[in-house]
C-alpha positions as CSV (number, residue, x, y, z in Angstrom):
1,M,-51.7,-28.4,11.5
2,T,-50.8,-32.3,13.7
3,T,-49.0,-34.4,11.4
4,L,-48.7,-38.3,11.1
5,F,-44.6,-37.5,10.9
6,S,-42.8,-36.6,13.5
7,A,-40.5,-32.9,11.6
8,L,-36.5,-34.1,11.8
9,L,-33.6,-31.7,11.7
10,A,-30.7,-32.7,9.3
11,E,-27.6,-31.5,7.7
12,T,-28.3,-30.9,4.4
13,T,-25.8,-29.7,1.2
14,E,-29.1,-28.4,-0.4
15,K,-29.2,-24.6,-1.1
16,D,-31.0,-22.5,1.4
17,G,-34.8,-21.9,0.8
18,V,-37.6,-24.3,0.3
19,A,-38.0,-27.6,-1.0
20,V,-40.7,-29.7,-1.3
21,S,-40.1,-33.1,-3.1
22,I,-42.7,-35.8,-4.2
23,D,-41.5,-38.4,-1.9
24,D,-37.5,-38.6,-2.0
25,C,-35.4,-40.4,-4.3
26,D,-33.9,-44.3,-4.1
27,C,-30.9,-43.5,-2.6
28,E,-29.5,-44.7,0.6
29,E,-30.1,-41.4,3.0
30,C,-33.6,-41.3,1.5
31,N,-34.4,-44.8,1.9
32,S,-32.6,-44.5,5.9
33,R,-34.9,-41.5,6.1
34,R,-38.1,-43.3,4.8
35,G,-37.8,-46.3,7.1
36,N,-40.1,-49.0,6.0
37,I,-42.8,-46.2,4.6
38,H,-43.3,-47.1,1.0
39,I,-41.8,-44.9,-1.8
40,Y,-44.1,-42.3,-3.5
41,S,-46.4,-42.7,-0.8
42,T,-45.4,-38.9,1.1
43,L,-44.3,-35.7,0.3
44,E,-41.5,-33.9,2.1
45,L,-41.1,-30.4,2.6
46,A,-37.7,-28.9,3.7
47,I,-36.8,-25.6,5.0
48,V,-32.7,-25.0,4.7
49,K,-30.4,-22.9,6.1
50,E,-27.1,-22.6,6.3
51,G,-26.7,-26.4,5.6
52,Q,-29.5,-27.7,8.4
53,A,-32.8,-28.8,7.4
54,I,-35.9,-29.0,9.0
55,L,-37.8,-31.6,7.3
56,Q,-41.2,-32.9,7.4
57,R,-42.6,-35.5,5.5
58,L,-46.6,-35.2,5.2
59,T,-49.0,-37.8,3.9
60,P,-51.0,-36.4,0.4
61,D,-54.1,-35.2,3.0
62,E,-52.1,-33.4,5.0
63,A,-50.1,-32.0,2.0
64,K,-53.5,-30.9,0.3
65,M,-54.4,-29.3,3.9
66,L,-51.4,-27.3,4.4
67,A,-51.8,-25.8,0.6
68,N,-55.3,-25.2,1.1
69,K,-54.6,-23.2,4.5
70,I,-51.0,-21.5,2.9
71,I,-53.8,-20.1,0.2
72,R,-56.7,-18.9,2.6
73,Y,-53.9,-17.3,4.8
74,A,-52.1,-15.7,1.3
75,D,-55.4,-14.6,0.2
76,F,-56.1,-13.4,3.7
77,V,-52.9,-11.2,3.8
78,D,-53.3,-10.0,0.2
79,A,-56.7,-9.0,1.1
80,T,-55.6,-7.1,4.1
81,N,-52.4,-5.5,2.1
82,K,-54.5,-3.6,-0.4
83,A,-57.0,-2.3,2.1
84,V,-54.2,-1.0,3.9
85,A,-52.9,0.6,0.7
86,D,-56.5,2.2,0.1
87,Q,-56.4,3.4,3.2
88,I,-53.2,5.3,2.9
89,D,-53.9,6.3,-0.7
90,Q,-57.2,7.9,0.7
91,L,-55.4,9.4,3.7
92,E,-53.1,11.1,1.5
93,E,-55.9,13.1,0.0
94,Y,-56.3,14.8,3.0
95,V,-52.5,16.2,3.7
């Protein structure tokens, strides 16, 4: 998926995991990272591991597109998982 903004790598004190914030706060660090982008006009996705974060700023349309892709992929993985489980259950009948 192509996005308007480039991803950034930054040091952070956040806990490991995935975080999505509705824009970011008005602190000096967030203001600096946001630059001249109007506050509350973007979302920021962060993947954090061991004090490092990959940050991706998304427009609302990009965020909706990503959410829809994740839902479609999750549905596919879920259906595939169930189909494989059904096949395994059917094979066990012959063992």
